[in-house]
ZAFITOR-42967 format. One record per residue (C-alpha): x, y, z; residue number from 1. Coordinates in nm, 3 decimals. Example, Ala and Ser with C-alpha at 12.3 -4.5 7.8 and 13.67 -1.06 7.14 Angstrom:
// residues 2
R       xx       yy       zz  num
R    1.230   -0.450    0.780    1
R    1.367   -0.106    0.714    2
This chain:
// residues 406
R       xx       yy       zz  num
R   14.293    9.522    7.921    1
R   14.004    9.322    8.088    2
R   13.820    9.498    8.348    3
R   13.687    9.283    8.639    4
R   13.334    9.315    8.722    5
R   13.274    9.355    9.108    6
R   13.063    9.090    9.229    7
R   12.716    9.155    9.433    8
R   12.899    9.061    9.739    9
R   13.201    9.264    9.685   10
R   12.979    9.562    9.556   11
R   12.782    9.577    9.843   12
R   13.021    9.488   10.128   13
R   13.246    9.800   10.019   14
R   12.938   10.020   10.046   15
R   12.841    9.892   10.396   16
R   13.240    9.891   10.498   17
R   13.266   10.296   10.402   18
R   13.254   10.498   10.747   19
R   12.904   10.536   10.894   20
R   12.739   10.356   10.626   21
R   12.530   10.109   10.798   22
R   12.426   10.369   11.041   23
R   12.295   10.585   10.727   24
R   12.112   10.292   10.591   25
R   11.943   10.201   10.985   26
R   11.869   10.591   11.017   27
R   11.694   10.625   10.664   28
R   11.490   10.336   10.745   29
R   11.375   10.469   11.060   30
R   11.283   10.812   10.915   31
R   11.094   10.657   10.586   32
R   10.887   10.413   10.792   33
R   10.662   10.685   10.893   34
R   10.582   10.806   10.548   35
R   10.474   10.427   10.477   36
R   10.261   10.407   10.783   37
R   10.141   10.762   10.753   38
R    9.836   10.661   10.517   39
R    9.707   10.361   10.753   40
R    9.769   10.578   11.053   41
R    9.606   10.849   10.942   42
R    9.311   10.677   10.826   43
R    9.285   10.486   11.188   44
R    9.288   10.860   11.315   45
R    9.003   10.944   11.110   46
R    8.793   10.655   11.192   47
R    8.867   10.729   11.582   48
R    8.709   11.065   11.542   49
R    8.434   10.872   11.386   50
R    8.489   10.872   10.975   51
R    8.652   10.709   10.735   52
R    8.610   10.973   10.504   53
R    8.823   11.203   10.767   54
R    9.074   10.945   10.761   55
R    9.109   10.937   10.390   56
R    9.092   11.345   10.408   57
R    9.424   11.353   10.656   58
R    9.634   11.094   10.444   59
R    9.563   11.334   10.147   60
R    9.622   11.659   10.317   61
R    9.953   11.472   10.445   62
R   10.072   11.380   10.094   63
R   10.000   11.711    9.976   64
R   10.178   11.880   10.244   65
R   10.482   11.645   10.148   66
R   10.452   11.746    9.789   67
R   10.428   12.109    9.855   68
R   10.740   12.142   10.086   69
R   10.984   11.878    9.951   70
R   11.133   12.118    9.691   71
R   11.155   12.424    9.962   72
R   11.325   12.198   10.241   73
R   11.508   11.991    9.984   74
R   11.665   12.373    9.922   75
R   11.767   12.397   10.273   76
R   11.953   12.090   10.261   77
R   12.163   12.226    9.948   78
R   12.208   12.562   10.116   79
R   12.252   12.492   10.495   80
R   12.459   12.284   10.716   81
R   12.315   11.942   10.717   82
R   12.324   11.816   11.063   83
R   12.103   12.100   11.197   84
R   11.853   12.098   10.916   85
R   11.801   11.746   10.930   86
R   11.764   11.784   11.307   87
R   11.553   12.048   11.279   88
R   11.296   11.879   11.035   89
R   11.293   11.550   11.189   90
R   11.212   11.694   11.525   91
R   10.918   11.890   11.388   92
R   10.815   11.588   11.211   93
R   10.794   11.397   11.542   94
R   10.641   11.671   11.732   95
R   10.376   11.685   11.480   96
R   10.324   11.288   11.493   97
R   10.318   11.326   11.876   98
R   10.037   11.624   11.821   99
R    9.810   11.388   11.615  100
R    9.850   11.123   11.880  101
R    9.711   11.359   12.137  102
R    9.454   11.533   11.939  103
R    9.312   11.191   11.809  104
R    8.952   11.184   11.883  105
R    8.981   11.495   12.114  106
R    8.986   11.790   11.863  107
R    8.780   11.918   11.594  108
R    8.863   11.784   11.250  109
R    9.020   12.098   11.138  110
R    9.291   12.073   11.396  111
R    9.395   11.737   11.260  112
R    9.396   11.835   10.919  113
R    9.615   12.125   11.003  114
R    9.851   11.886   11.180  115
R    9.855   11.622   10.933  116
R    9.970   11.884   10.690  117
R   10.234   11.994   10.919  118
R   10.356   11.638   10.986  119
R   10.356   11.573   10.583  120
R   10.550   11.897   10.521  121
R   10.785   11.900   10.820  122
R   10.970   11.565   10.720  123
R   10.957   11.588   10.341  124
R   11.323   11.730   10.260  125
R   11.470   11.470   10.475  126
R   11.463   11.157   10.222  127
R   11.612   11.420    9.950  128
R   11.883   11.543   10.174  129
R   11.998   11.191   10.319  130
R   11.987   11.061    9.957  131
R   12.202   11.345    9.862  132
R   12.451   11.292   10.155  133
R   12.483   10.927   10.054  134
R   12.583   11.015    9.711  135
R   12.814   11.277    9.815  136
R   12.985   11.035   10.083  137
R   13.010   10.740    9.839  138
R   13.276   10.698    9.601  139
R   13.152   10.722    9.242  140
R   13.235   10.376    9.134  141
R   12.991   10.246    9.408  142
R   12.715   10.500    9.372  143
R   12.487   10.297    9.161  144
R   12.522    9.986    9.443  145
R   12.474   10.235    9.727  146
R   12.154   10.386    9.549  147
R   12.044   10.023    9.471  148
R   12.079    9.942    9.829  149
R   11.886   10.225    9.929  150
R   11.609   10.137    9.688  151
R   11.555    9.793    9.816  152
R   11.564    9.908   10.166  153
R   11.301   10.142   10.074  154
R   11.102    9.811    9.910  155
R   11.162    9.662   10.249  156
R   11.009    9.926   10.440  157
R   10.720    9.978   10.211  158
R   10.651    9.580   10.262  159
R   10.691    9.584   10.643  160
R   10.546    9.943   10.756  161
R   10.171    9.915   10.681  162
R   10.119    9.558   10.846  163
R   10.330    9.715   11.168  164
R   10.066   10.002   11.151  165
R    9.795    9.784   11.118  166
R    9.909    9.543   11.427  167
R    9.953    9.820   11.641  168
R    9.613    9.950   11.593  169
R    9.459    9.615   11.628  170
R    9.621    9.571   11.974  171
R    9.634    9.929   12.099  172
R    9.501   10.259   11.927  173
R    9.547   10.463   11.657  174
R    9.748   10.704   11.895  175
R    9.986   10.426   11.974  176
R   10.086   10.384   11.608  177
R   10.122   10.773   11.589  178
R   10.371   10.755   11.897  179
R   10.567   10.482   11.736  180
R   10.599   10.691   11.411  181
R   10.725   10.996   11.630  182
R   10.992   10.770   11.804  183
R   11.074   10.613   11.483  184
R   11.173   10.984   11.350  185
R   11.317   11.093   11.688  186
R   11.599   10.852   11.682  187
R   11.781   10.948   11.335  188
R   11.690   11.350   11.453  189
R   11.925   11.247   11.776  190
R   12.157   11.098   11.587  191
R   12.212   11.331   11.307  192
R   12.557   11.450   11.418  193
R   12.663   11.086   11.352  194
R   12.509   11.017   10.981  195
R   12.788   11.042   10.726  196
R   12.793   11.396   10.548  197
R   13.036   11.575   10.369  198
R   13.114   11.958   10.314  199
R   12.921   12.035   10.002  200
R   13.075   12.272    9.737  201
R   12.819   12.534    9.844  202
R   13.004   12.556   10.200  203
R   13.349   12.582   10.045  204
R   13.549   12.888    9.943  205
R   13.526   13.036    9.617  206
R   13.175   12.826    9.570  207
R   12.971   12.832    9.250  208
R   12.674   13.010    9.211  209
R   12.384   12.796    9.372  210
R   12.099   12.671    9.125  211
R   11.755   12.842    9.176  212
R   11.505   12.612    9.222  213
R   11.341   12.717    8.901  214
R   11.695   12.641    8.711  215
R   11.713   12.290    8.887  216
R   11.368   12.232    8.765  217
R   11.442   12.336    8.398  218
R   11.736   12.064    8.423  219
R   11.571   11.802    8.590  220
R   11.158   11.818    8.496  221
R   11.169   11.532    8.244  222
R   11.318   11.296    8.505  223
R   11.085   11.397    8.744  224
R   10.811   11.359    8.522  225
R   10.914   10.992    8.487  226
R   10.942   10.939    8.819  227
R   10.565   11.081    8.830  228
R   10.474   10.838    8.561  229
R   10.647   10.538    8.746  230
R   10.452   10.600    9.074  231
R   10.151   10.671    8.870  232
R   10.127   10.315    8.750  233
R   10.201   10.187    9.092  234
R    9.901   10.423    9.208  235
R    9.702   10.264    8.957  236
R    9.732    9.920    9.057  237
R    9.711    9.965    9.436  238
R    9.351   10.118    9.361  239
R    9.242    9.893    9.078  240
R    9.379    9.564    9.171  241
R    9.113    9.495    9.451  242
R    8.841    9.603    9.216  243
R    8.965    9.406    8.941  244
R    8.997    9.086    9.159  245
R    8.638    9.111    9.261  246
R    8.503    9.177    8.903  247
R    8.680    8.868    8.770  248
R    8.518    8.665    9.032  249
R    8.784    8.624    9.305  250
R    8.848    8.763    9.642  251
R    8.994    9.138    9.695  252
R    9.217    8.986    9.947  253
R    9.432    8.819    9.711  254
R    9.556    9.187    9.598  255
R    9.772    9.116    9.909  256
R    9.971    8.833    9.798  257
R    9.988    8.962    9.442  258
R   10.132    9.303    9.560  259
R   10.354    9.087    9.826  260
R   10.498    8.910    9.470  261
R   10.563    9.229    9.357  262
R   10.748    9.371    9.670  263
R   10.970    9.068    9.677  264
R   11.092    9.070    9.352  265
R   11.153    9.455    9.359  266
R   11.364    9.415    9.670  267
R   11.580    9.134    9.521  268
R   11.591    9.302    9.184  269
R   11.748    9.629    9.322  270
R   12.050    9.452    9.493  271
R   12.116    9.268    9.169  272
R   12.101    9.574    8.940  273
R   12.334    9.772    9.172  274
R   12.602    9.479    9.200  275
R   12.715    9.530    8.806  276
R   12.724    9.765    8.539  277
R   12.440    9.706    8.259  278
R   12.456    9.769    7.861  279
R   12.294   10.076    7.733  280
R   12.247   10.431    7.860  281
R   12.004   10.546    8.165  282
R   11.751   10.666    7.860  283
R   11.753   10.343    7.690  284
R   11.740   10.144    8.019  285
R   11.469   10.331    8.147  286
R   11.282   10.330    7.821  287
R   11.267    9.936    7.809  288
R   11.201    9.873    8.154  289
R   10.874   10.138    8.165  290
R   10.760    9.974    7.858  291
R   10.766    9.630    7.987  292
R   10.651    9.706    8.332  293
R   10.394    9.894    8.203  294
R   10.302    9.597    7.948  295
R   10.307    9.356    8.237  296
R   10.054    9.546    8.454  297
R    9.816    9.616    8.191  298
R    9.754    9.239    8.160  299
R    9.468    9.238    8.445  300
R    9.298    9.463    8.208  301
R    9.332    9.170    7.907  302
R    9.251    8.868    8.104  303
R    9.013    8.766    8.382  304
R    9.260    8.456    8.527  305
R    9.355    8.607    8.844  306
R    9.678    8.350    8.873  307
R    9.827    8.531    8.597  308
R    9.824    8.852    8.817  309
R   10.104    8.723    9.055  310
R   10.308    8.616    8.773  311
R   10.303    8.966    8.597  312
R   10.315    9.143    8.928  313
R   10.647    8.978    8.998  314
R   10.782    9.041    8.676  315
R   10.680    9.439    8.720  316
R   10.880    9.422    9.053  317
R   11.185    9.293    8.901  318
R   11.178    9.603    8.667  319
R   11.032    9.878    8.923  320
R   11.345    9.905    9.155  321
R   11.616    9.930    8.889  322
R   11.385   10.223    8.746  323
R   11.387   10.407    9.045  324
R   11.762   10.345    9.094  325
R   11.838   10.475    8.721  326
R   11.625   10.797    8.759  327
R   11.838   10.890    9.104  328
R   12.167   10.812    8.903  329
R   12.037   11.039    8.643  330
R   11.955   11.309    8.853  331
R   12.305   11.321    8.982  332
R   12.420   11.361    8.648  333
R   12.195   11.650    8.535  334
R   12.284   11.857    8.858  335
R   12.602   11.975    9.014  336
R   12.643   11.856    9.387  337
R   12.505   12.186    9.511  338
R   12.167   12.093    9.400  339
R   12.150   11.711    9.476  340
R   11.925   11.755    9.773  341
R   11.651   12.016    9.590  342
R   11.682   11.739    9.295  343
R   11.612   11.448    9.506  344
R   11.299   11.625    9.661  345
R   11.177   11.738    9.333  346
R   11.173   11.363    9.253  347
R   11.018   11.276    9.596  348
R   10.720   11.545    9.515  349
R   10.685   11.422    9.173  350
R   10.645   11.083    9.286  351
R   10.398   11.166    9.536  352
R   10.216   11.372    9.304  353
R   10.197   11.081    9.030  354
R   10.077   10.818    9.295  355
R    9.802   11.101    9.427  356
R    9.665   11.181    9.073  357
R    9.651   10.792    9.001  358
R    9.418   10.721    9.276  359
R    9.203   10.998    9.202  360
R    9.182   10.904    8.813  361
R    9.139   10.538    8.880  362
R    8.847   10.606    9.168  363
R    8.690   10.808    8.893  364
R    8.734   10.532    8.631  365
R    8.580   10.294    8.858  366
R    8.256   10.500    8.879  367
R    8.253   10.536    8.512  368
R    8.374   10.220    8.341  369
R    8.493    9.890    8.380  370
R    8.775    9.782    8.580  371
R    8.964    9.602    8.273  372
R    8.918    9.938    8.077  373
R    9.001   10.116    8.394  374
R    9.343    9.919    8.398  375
R    9.418    9.996    8.033  376
R    9.367   10.352    8.024  377
R    9.580   10.399    8.337  378
R    9.862   10.198    8.189  379
R    9.836   10.409    7.862  380
R    9.839   10.732    8.061  381
R   10.163   10.582    8.221  382
R   10.292   10.532    7.848  383
R   10.235   10.864    7.755  384
R   10.383   11.024    8.040  385
R   10.706   10.843    7.998  386
R   10.717   10.891    7.624  387
R   10.704   11.263    7.709  388
R   10.961   11.274    7.954  389
R   11.203   11.026    7.763  390
R   11.180   11.228    7.452  391
R   11.276   11.549    7.668  392
R   11.562   11.380    7.821  393
R   11.673   11.288    7.448  394
R   11.640   11.648    7.361  395
R   11.976   11.822    7.381  396
R   12.017   12.116    7.633  397
R   11.987   12.444    7.485  398
R   12.353   12.600    7.421  399
R   12.439   12.931    7.649  400
R   12.386   13.214    7.501  401
R   12.738   13.368    7.363  402
R   12.907   13.629    7.603  403
R   12.849   14.007    7.452  404
R   13.131   14.139    7.239  405
R   13.364   14.363    7.431  406
């Protein structure tokens, strides 16, 4: 019997024709835009208060608040009704942004730091909770396509949100950026009841015993570590690329077009990956893509020809979005549906930690070695983290202990 592989168009048309699917993607984009805008917006807030250093602290505290709260809030989405939890978290997130806007330049630094941490923590569970509902309301045959579309949408937001933040600040104030972020978050909060959501198994009669966060982490830590490795690599190049360009006699401003090439190809690749099935298991695909992506992003450490950077970054972008989609699909296979929101939130927290640690390590290396060596060290660390994660995924799960004899 011959099986017809769905085409790119029919797969995505089927996903978008599902009830409420278009609303899900619109509200997901609105909820994520402030997350991407936040680092720049908080740097602008710090500058308004008199210090770029304060801005960096605010951005770091925001990210730490996200990483700390994501697993806990993800657990709420798994164990409580979706609509009130989403509405509460996004409303708290919007209020925190609005409070930051009101406080910018008018209050002590300590108040700004607390508000930044609250803003990061409040919205941290929403991405995982919404992605869990996307999976739960999408037929199994279309889930990879739905998640690929989600990944590509995230890349579009990642490409568009920082210029939006910069533009708003240029024509207005740092507070206007924060108010815009609050409005973006308030829209999905108001529309929460219309976002597609399923009755999860935890809400049904005779429901299974819910996994604890520790149990979820034991099952999915390798997948979370691989997500951290991927974002460690991205954090590396974000910090090192401008310095490397300057070191080879080019302008750091070329980092913008080079990273744009990465973003464009990652959007296209995410859509192409979800359009059909591909050979190999998730682990084999992850290993091949991570190896190739890391090799591509090590090239700036091996050559001083800046024109090659755009090419290798475009190649890395082709591999990046499929890697993220594979991680999301793999997580669903490791966990029951009752734990998806927590699992996705753990991936979110791990990715944020990976990105943050990469920035700290890259900054330290710039003070102690050359930019070329820094690139090579950071890409080697990525390969090490990826190898550990993939080896752990390969290892069979321990068999449960036999029941005691009666």
